[in-house]
N, C-alpha and C positions, 0 to 999 in steps of 0.2 A: 462844084469846086473840088479840087484835089483833096483826097482824104475824107470826103463826105459823101453820103448817099441819101437818097430820098427814102424816108421811113413811112410816110403817109402823105395823102393829098386829098383835097376837096375842090370841086369845080363849081363855079357859079355862071349862069347865063348872063347875069347882070354885069356886062363889061367883058364877058368871055375871059375870066381869070381863074387861076388855080392858086390856092394857098397850100404850101407844102412844109412839112417838117423835115429838116435835114439833120442827120446825126453822124457820128463817127462810129468806130468799133465799140465805144463806150455809150451806154444808154444815158449817161449823165452829161453829155455834151450835145446841145441842140441849138438850132436856130429855126426861125420861121420866115419863109420867103413868099413873096407875092409874084406870080408870073402872069404877065399880060400877054395872052395868046394872039391878040390883034397885032401887036408890034414885035413880039418875040423878046421882050425885055423882062428881066427879073430884078426885083427890088427887095433888099432885106427889110423885114418888118420888125422882128425882134431878134437880136443877135446875142451870142455868148450867154445862152441860158445854162447856167451851171446847176444842174439838178434834173431829175427825171421829169420829162415833159410829155404831155398827152397830145394826141393828134388834133390839129386845128380843123374847125368846120366853119363855113360861112353862114351868116344870117340870110334871111329870105331876100333882102335887098342888096346883099353883097357888100355892105358897108362896114360890117363888123365881123369879128371872128371870136369863137370860143376855143379855149384850150385849157389843159390842166398843167399845173406845175407844183412840184413838191418844194415848198418854201424852206424846208429844213435842210435841203441839199444833203440828206443822209445817203451814204453809199455803202453797199455791200455786194457781194458776188451774185446774190439772187435778184437784185434790182428792186429791193423793198423800198416803199415810200412811207414816210411818217406823217406828213401833213400836206397831201395833195389837195389843191384848191382849184376852183374854176375861175378863170379870168375872162372878162369880156373886153376885147381890144377894139377900139374904134380906129379903122384904117385911115380915116380922113384927118382926125385930130391927133392921133397917136396916143390918146388917153387909154388908161387901163384901169378896170374896176374889178375888185375881188368880189365874186358872187357867193363865196363860201363863208361870209362873216358869221353866220349863225350855225355853222356845222358844229357837231359835238367834237370836243377835244379827243385826240386819239383815233380819229377816223380820216378816211380819204374820200374825196369827191372825184369821180372818174367818168369818162366817156360821155361828156355832155353833147346834147343836140338841141337845136332850136326847134320849136313847134312850127308846123306849117304856117301859122298865123304870125309868127315872130314874137309873140308876147310871152311865151313860156319856154323854159329850158327843162329838158328831161335828162336825168343822169343817174349814176349808180353811186351809192355811199356804202362803205364797209369799214370795219375796224382795220387799223393799220397792222394787225398781227399776221396778215397774209393767209388766214385760214377760216375766219369767221364768215357768217352769212352775209351776202350782198343784198341790198334793198334798193328799189327804184323810187326816186323822188322827183318832184318837179319844183321849180322856182318860178314864181310869177315875177316878170321883169319890172312890173310897175311898183309892187309893194314889197318885193323880195321875200315873200312868205314861202317857206319850204313845206311841202306836203308829201307825206308817204303815200305812194301809189300801190306798191306791191312788195311784200316780203319775199325773201329767198329767190331773188331774180337779179339778173344783171345784163349789161350791154343793151340798153333800151334803144328803140328806134321808132320814130313816128311813122305811122302807116296811114 
């Protein structure tokens, strides 16, 4: 769309689709779009996200996406976030679940990824002060338990 550009994307073989985050020149104006490569059509999934939004990623089966969103909608020139949370969005039902219900106040959950088995999410948590140590955690999607995996690390990825 005019005035917007692709900031990130993830592809799934399940249906040959791309999920993409579109933004403007402001990091605080975002939307998430689903692109079906089989028919060349795009569909808005989440529109008009007013607040800093993290990059979406597909679940193993391609039916859900994870992304982060700062629910405080705090804005400053550095792009700081005050309360970034992980959301699990079901592409079929349109339902959205906050996976960060048990995070400590004053922190941000960032960079979530699904485990290869689809049952766990790995992510970074850090203070919202923009200079503290980052730590890697997991969340079990069945019981929503958060587990510290590694101190002083960030941007995890399943291997």
